Structure formats: C-alpha cells, structure tokens
C-alpha positions as a Markdown table, in Angstrom:
| # | Residue | x | y | z |
|---|---|---|---|---|
| 1 | Met | 4.5 | 28.8 | -5.0 |
| 2 | Asn | 3.3 | 25.4 | -3.9 |
| 3 | Thr | 5.0 | 23.3 | -6.5 |
| 4 | Asp | 6.9 | 20.1 | -5.6 |
| 5 | Glu | 10.1 | 21.7 | -6.9 |
| 6 | Ser | 9.7 | 24.8 | -4.7 |
| 7 | Phe | 8.9 | 22.8 | -1.5 |
| 8 | Tyr | 11.2 | 19.8 | -1.9 |
| 9 | Gly | 14.1 | 21.6 | -3.6 |
| 10 | Glu | 17.2 | 19.4 | -3.9 |
| 11 | His | 15.4 | 16.6 | -1.9 |
| 12 | Leu | 13.0 | 15.9 | -4.8 |
| 13 | Pro | 15.6 | 13.9 | -6.8 |
| 14 | Val | 16.4 | 11.9 | -3.7 |
| 15 | Leu | 12.7 | 11.0 | -3.3 |
| 16 | Arg | 12.5 | 10.1 | -7.0 |
| 17 | Arg | 15.6 | 7.8 | -6.7 |
| 18 | Val | 14.1 | 6.0 | -3.8 |
| 19 | Glu | 10.8 | 5.6 | -5.6 |
| 20 | Asp | 12.6 | 4.2 | -8.7 |
| 21 | Ser | 14.8 | 1.9 | -6.6 |
| 22 | Phe | 11.8 | 0.4 | -4.8 |
| 23 | Leu | 9.8 | -0.1 | -8.1 |
| 24 | Gln | 12.9 | -1.8 | -9.6 |
| 25 | Arg | 13.0 | -4.2 | -6.6 |
| 26 | Leu | 9.4 | -5.1 | -7.2 |
| 27 | Lys | 10.0 | -5.7 | -10.9 |
| 28 | Asp | 13.0 | -7.9 | -10.1 |
| 29 | Leu | 10.8 | -9.9 | -7.7 |
| 30 | Glu | 8.1 | -10.3 | -10.2 |
| 31 | Gln | 10.6 | -11.5 | -12.8 |
| 32 | Val | 12.0 | -14.1 | -10.3 |
| 33 | Phe | 8.4 | -15.4 | -9.8 |
| 34 | Ser | 7.9 | -15.5 | -13.5 |
| 35 | Asn | 11.1 | -17.4 | -14.1 |
| 36 | Glu | 10.2 | -20.0 | -11.5 |
| 37 | Lys | 6.6 | -20.2 | -12.9 |
| 38 | Lys | 5.1 | -19.1 | -9.6 |
| 39 | Arg | 2.2 | -16.9 | -9.0 |
| 40 | Phe | 3.3 | -13.3 | -8.0 |
| 41 | Pro | 0.9 | -12.3 | -5.2 |
| 42 | Val | 0.6 | -8.7 | -6.4 |
| 43 | Glu | -1.8 | -8.0 | -9.3 |
| 44 | His | -0.6 | -4.4 | -9.8 |
| 45 | Tyr | 1.2 | -1.7 | -8.1 |
| 46 | Lys | 1.5 | 2.1 | -8.3 |
| 47 | Ser | 3.6 | 4.8 | -6.7 |
| 48 | Arg | 3.6 | 8.5 | -6.0 |
| 49 | Ile | 5.7 | 11.2 | -4.3 |
| 50 | Lys | 3.5 | 13.1 | -1.9 |
| 51 | Ser | 2.6 | 16.4 | -3.5 |
| 52 | Ala | 3.8 | 19.6 | -1.9 |
| 53 | Gly | 0.2 | 20.6 | -1.2 |
| 54 | Ser | -0.6 | 17.4 | 0.5 |
| 55 | Ala | 2.6 | 17.6 | 2.6 |
| 56 | Arg | 1.9 | 21.1 | 3.7 |
| 57 | Ala | -1.7 | 20.2 | 4.6 |
| 58 | Lys | -0.7 | 17.2 | 6.6 |
| 59 | Leu | 2.0 | 19.2 | 8.5 |
| 60 | Glu | -0.7 | 21.8 | 9.2 |
| 61 | Arg | -3.1 | 19.2 | 10.5 |
| 62 | Leu | -0.4 | 17.9 | 12.8 |
| 63 | Gly | 0.4 | 21.3 | 14.1 |
| 64 | Leu | 4.0 | 21.1 | 12.8 |
| 65 | Pro | 6.1 | 23.7 | 11.1 |
| 66 | Ile | 5.4 | 23.8 | 7.3 |
| 67 | Thr | 9.0 | 23.3 | 6.2 |
| 68 | Leu | 11.0 | 20.7 | 4.2 |
| 69 | Glu | 13.0 | 19.7 | 7.3 |
| 70 | Ser | 9.8 | 19.2 | 9.2 |
| 71 | Ala | 8.4 | 17.1 | 6.4 |
| 72 | Lys | 11.6 | 15.0 | 6.3 |
| 73 | Asp | 11.6 | 14.5 | 10.1 |
| 74 | Asn | 7.9 | 13.8 | 10.6 |
| 75 | Leu | 6.2 | 12.5 | 7.5 |
| 76 | Cys | 7.0 | 8.8 | 6.7 |
| 77 | Asp | 4.9 | 8.8 | 3.5 |
| 78 | Leu | 6.7 | 11.3 | 1.2 |
| 79 | Val | 7.3 | 8.2 | -1.0 |
| 80 | Gly | 4.2 | 6.0 | -1.2 |
| 81 | Ile | 3.7 | 2.6 | -2.9 |
| 82 | Arg | 0.5 | 0.7 | -3.2 |
| 83 | Leu | 0.4 | -3.0 | -3.8 |
| 84 | Val | -3.0 | -4.4 | -4.9 |
| 85 | Cys | -3.5 | -8.2 | -4.6 |
| 86 | Arg | -6.2 | -10.4 | -6.1 |
| 87 | Phe | -7.0 | -12.5 | -3.0 |
| 88 | Phe | -7.1 | -11.9 | 0.8 |
| 89 | Phe | -4.3 | -14.5 | 1.5 |
| 90 | Glu | -2.0 | -12.8 | -1.1 |
| 91 | Val | -1.9 | -9.6 | 1.1 |
| 92 | Tyr | 0.1 | -11.4 | 3.7 |
| 93 | Glu | 2.2 | -13.2 | 1.1 |
| 94 | Ala | 3.1 | -9.7 | -0.3 |
| 95 | Val | 3.8 | -8.4 | 3.2 |
| 96 | Ser | 6.2 | -11.3 | 3.8 |
| 97 | Leu | 8.1 | -10.5 | 0.5 |
| 98 | Leu | 8.4 | -6.9 | 1.7 |
| 99 | Gln | 9.8 | -8.0 | 5.1 |
| 100 | Glu | 12.4 | -10.2 | 3.4 |
| 101 | Met | 13.6 | -7.5 | 0.9 |
| 102 | Glu | 17.4 | -7.3 | 1.1 |
| 103 | Gly | 18.7 | -4.1 | 2.4 |
| 104 | Val | 15.3 | -2.7 | 3.4 |
| 105 | Gln | 14.5 | -1.9 | 7.0 |
| 106 | Val | 11.1 | -2.6 | 8.4 |
| 107 | Ile | 10.3 | 0.3 | 10.7 |
| 108 | Arg | 6.6 | -0.2 | 11.5 |
| 109 | Ile | 3.6 | -2.3 | 10.4 |
| 110 | Lys | 0.0 | -1.5 | 11.0 |
| 111 | Asp | -2.5 | -4.2 | 10.1 |
| 112 | Tyr | -5.8 | -2.6 | 9.4 |
| 113 | Val | -7.0 | -5.8 | 7.7 |
| 114 | Lys | -7.1 | -7.8 | 11.0 |
| 115 | Ser | -8.0 | -4.7 | 13.0 |
| 116 | Pro | -10.0 | -2.4 | 10.6 |
| 117 | Lys | -10.5 | 1.3 | 11.3 |
| 118 | Ser | -13.8 | 2.4 | 12.7 |
| 119 | Asn | -15.0 | 3.5 | 9.2 |
| 120 | Gly | -14.3 | 0.0 | 7.8 |
| 121 | Tyr | -11.0 | 0.8 | 6.2 |
| 122 | Arg | -8.8 | -2.3 | 5.6 |
| 123 | Cys | -5.2 | -2.3 | 4.5 |
| 124 | Val | -1.8 | -3.3 | 5.8 |
| 125 | His | 0.5 | -0.3 | 6.1 |
| 126 | Leu | 4.3 | -0.8 | 6.3 |
| 127 | Ile | 6.9 | 1.9 | 6.9 |
| 128 | Leu | 10.1 | 0.8 | 5.3 |
| 129 | Gly | 13.6 | 2.4 | 5.4 |
| 130 | Met | 15.4 | 2.6 | 2.1 |
| 131 | Pro | 19.1 | 3.5 | 1.9 |
| 132 | Val | 19.9 | 6.3 | -0.5 |
| 133 | Gln | 23.1 | 8.2 | -1.3 |
| 134 | Thr | 22.8 | 12.0 | -0.6 |
| 135 | Gly | 25.5 | 14.5 | -0.1 |
| 136 | Gly | 28.2 | 11.9 | -0.2 |
| 137 | Thr | 26.7 | 9.9 | 2.6 |
| 138 | Thr | 24.1 | 7.1 | 2.9 |
| 139 | Ala | 20.9 | 8.2 | 4.5 |
| 140 | Ile | 17.6 | 6.3 | 5.2 |
| 141 | Gln | 14.5 | 7.5 | 3.4 |
| 142 | Thr | 11.2 | 6.1 | 4.6 |
| 143 | Val | 8.6 | 4.7 | 2.3 |
| 144 | Glu | 5.0 | 3.9 | 3.1 |
| 145 | Val | 3.8 | 0.8 | 1.4 |
| 146 | Gln | 0.0 | -0.1 | 1.5 |
| 147 | Val | -1.0 | -3.6 | 0.7 |
| 148 | Arg | -4.7 | -4.4 | 0.0 |
| 149 | Thr | -7.0 | -6.5 | -2.2 |
| 150 | Ile | -8.7 | -5.2 | -5.3 |
| 151 | Ala | -11.9 | -5.0 | -3.4 |
| 152 | Met | -10.3 | -3.1 | -0.5 |
| 153 | Asp | -8.7 | -0.7 | -3.0 |
| 154 | Phe | -12.1 | -0.2 | -4.8 |
| 155 | Trp | -13.7 | 0.7 | -1.4 |
| 156 | Ala | -10.9 | 3.0 | -0.2 |
| 157 | Ser | -10.8 | 4.9 | -3.5 |
| 158 | Leu | -14.5 | 5.7 | -3.4 |
| 159 | Glu | -14.5 | 6.4 | 0.3 |
| 160 | His | -11.7 | 8.9 | -0.2 |
| 161 | Glu | -13.6 | 10.6 | -2.9 |
| 162 | Leu | -16.9 | 10.7 | -1.0 |
| 163 | Lys | -15.3 | 11.8 | 2.2 |
| 164 | Tyr | -14.2 | 15.1 | 0.7 |
| 165 | Lys | -17.6 | 15.9 | -0.8 |
| 166 | Lys | -18.9 | 19.2 | 0.6 |
| 167 | His | -22.4 | 19.8 | 2.0 |
| 168 | Val | -23.3 | 16.2 | 2.6 |
| 169 | Pro | -27.0 | 16.1 | 3.7 |
| 170 | Asp | -26.5 | 13.3 | 6.3 |
| 171 | Ala | -22.9 | 12.6 | 6.9 |
| 172 | Arg | -23.6 | 10.1 | 9.7 |
| 173 | Met | -25.9 | 8.0 | 7.4 |
| 174 | Met | -23.2 | 8.1 | 4.7 |
| 175 | Ser | -20.6 | 6.9 | 7.2 |
| 176 | Glu | -22.8 | 4.1 | 8.3 |
| 177 | Glu | -23.5 | 3.0 | 4.7 |
| 178 | Leu | -19.7 | 3.1 | 3.9 |
| 179 | Lys | -19.0 | 1.0 | 6.9 |
| 180 | Arg | -21.7 | -1.5 | 5.8 |
| 181 | Cys | -20.2 | -1.6 | 2.3 |
| 182 | Ala | -16.8 | -2.3 | 3.8 |
| 183 | Asp | -18.1 | -5.3 | 5.7 |
| 184 | Glu | -19.8 | -6.6 | 2.6 |
| 185 | Ile | -16.7 | -6.2 | 0.6 |
| 186 | Ile | -14.5 | -8.2 | 3.0 |
| 187 | Ser | -17.2 | -10.9 | 3.0 |
| 188 | Val | -16.9 | -11.0 | -0.8 |
| 189 | Asp | -13.1 | -11.1 | -0.6 |
| 190 | Leu | -13.3 | -14.2 | 1.7 |
| 191 | Lys | -15.8 | -15.9 | -0.6 |
| 192 | Met | -13.7 | -15.3 | -3.6 |
| 193 | Gln | -10.7 | -16.8 | -1.8 |
| 194 | Thr | -12.8 | -19.8 | -0.9 |
| 195 | Ile | -13.7 | -20.3 | -4.5 |
| 196 | Tyr | -10.1 | -20.0 | -5.6 |
| 197 | Glu | -9.0 | -22.6 | -3.0 |
| 198 | Trp | -11.8 | -24.9 | -4.1 |
| 199 | Leu | -10.8 | -24.7 | -7.7 |
| 200 | Asn | -7.2 | -25.3 | -7.0 |
| 201 | Gln | -7.5 | -28.2 | -4.6 |
| 202 | Pro | -6.5 | -31.7 | -6.0 |
| 203 | Arg | -9.5 | -33.6 | -7.4 |
| 204 | Asp | -10.3 | -37.2 | -6.8 |
| 205 | Thr | -9.9 | -38.0 | -10.5 |
| 206 | Glu | -6.4 | -36.4 | -10.4 |
| 207 | Arg | -5.4 | -38.4 | -7.4 |
| 208 | Ala | -6.8 | -41.6 | -9.0 |
| 209 | Gly | -4.8 | -40.8 | -12.2 |
| 210 | Glu | -1.6 | -40.3 | -10.1 |
| 211 | Ala | -2.1 | -43.7 | -8.4 |
| 212 | Gln | -2.4 | -45.6 | -11.6 |
C-alpha cells in the first residue's frame, strides 16, 4: 500500500499538528494586521502534507532508502506551506514576518526571486524548524515555506503541469517558451508594483490640503 497512513504511521498526526500550528500562526498574524488596520502582505496561503507517493518518489530520485526514517532525516518538505502575495515587494515583507515568528527556527533560505532557476522559476524558499511534542519530548519538525507573487504562482503551476506531459514534440522549444513567459511575468509583476506605488504616493492636492 502507498497510502499516507501506511507510510507515515504514527508520524502522520505529528505532521498534521505542525501544519495546523503553522496555519494558526499565520491566522493570528493576519488578525494582528487587521486589528491595526494594516495591509497583510499575503493574499492567500495553502498547505499540504507531502503524499506518500511523492515522498517515496523523491527518496528514489535522491538514491536514498525508501523508509519513513529516511524521509524524516532527509526531506525538509514533508510539511509544505505556500504564501502567495499580490506584489513583488510583499514577498520580502512576508519573508521578514516568517523570520520574526516567535519560536520558529530559520534553517535555510533560498532566494529564487533574486537568482531565478535556469528555467525561469522564481520563488523564495524557507526551511523552518517548528517545535512539536512527540513521545513525551520536544522535537523539531521542518516545514518548507514557499513565498511568491500571484503571477509567479500562476507560472509555476502551469510549468509544473506542462513539465510532466509525455511525448512532447519539441521539449527544448517548450522550455525556451516557458523561460520567455517567466521573464515576461516578472516584468508585469514589476509594472504592477510601479502602478501600486504611483497610486499610493501623496498627491500635490493632498499635500496642499494638509498645509492649509
């Protein structure tokens, strides 16, 4: 069997507790921003526990034993969270909030926004350590958090779907087109941010009214 229950066993409730705890922290942060009438930098977020099939496949690709212990020791993304932001600058605001989360350890950050992958993929990846009670002791469970804009998320979702299509006539041409689309999307992201900043800057009439 390749179900989550058969692969993760008693560790599955641990992963679920970590997922729930992290989502609650995000909800609490969102409420703080709302109470202070501030703009929360995250438009929406989603979470998942890595399926048993995906965990097995990744271990196999890495040439590692396909066991629960191997997954716990080597896979940092058994719990995954994705934060999707409206604007480019909000990505880094969200990253700062994650870094400042009380009781959460920042283990690693990879910034694929400033340094995109060769295929055009852009996103900030953080590996965080979350404390969790298990077996009467406190352990650290890693969580992978991806932070990207709506446009980056749109591209990544389609790229992921197309990448696994079989019998692609010209895979190289498709890769080049996807890379071109990624570059166009980041250009749109920056233009949208410029429009947002322009709309939110103080106007001369507002300044004149304040001076009267």
